[in-house]
C-alpha positions, -999 to +999 in steps of 0.1 A: +068+087-835+085+068-808+077+031-805+089+002-783+097-033-791+104-057-763+121-091-765+122-113-734+144-144-733+141-171-707+161-203-702+150-233-683+178-252-666+183-283-645+209-283-618+225-317-611+252-315-584+277-291-599+264-292-635+238-271-652+219-286-681+200-263-705+165-277-709+149-251-730+149-215-743+119-193-748+118-160-766+089-136-768+085-103-786+060-076-779+054-043-797+039-010-785+003-003-795+014+023-821+031-003-842+012-024-868+018-059-856+014-072-891+049-058-897+064-082-873+040-111-868+024-136-892-013-146-891-006-173-865+010-146-842+045-159-846+073-136-856+076-132-894+109-125-912+109-089-900+100-101-865+130-125-865+153-097-877+140-074-849+145-101-822+181-105-834+186-067-834+172-064-799+192-093-785+224-081-801+219-046-788+214-060-753+246-081-757+265-050-769+252-030-739+262-058-715+297-060-730+302-022-727+289-021-691+311-051-680+341-034-696+334+000-680+329-017-646+362-036-650+345-070-649+357-082-683+378-070-712+354-062-740+374-082-766+376-113-743+339-109-735+330-108-772+351-139-779+334-157-750+299-148-764+309-160-799+322-193-785+289-197-765+268-190-796+288-216-816+284-241-787+247-235-785+243-239-822+260-272-821+241-284-791+208-274-806+215-293-838+231-325-824+212-333-792+182-356-791+161-347-761+135-373-754+099-364-744+105-374-708+137-352-707+155-377-686+178-392-712+200-370-734+222-385-761+246-366-784+242-373-821 
């Protein structure tokens, strides 16, 4: 049986002069009709533990493919590219856990 799992990631940004501020990230997962959705979603239709693992697997596969393509095209060295991705993941993790974004999204303070 061949089945498909799709993960779509979208970021919302605000461009202020020459700066880009990340305002939000949305991730959605869908499965083909021949997959029992209970394997990947809870009763509230949010990804369960298996769903979270699958989202990670799909996004990592996409990153790996992007690294390989960029290296083959000569855009970036694969090792340098991987290190940049790791640094960006670390940075995003820190930002996500230290920023307070107020409801009006106009004032941002670092904790």
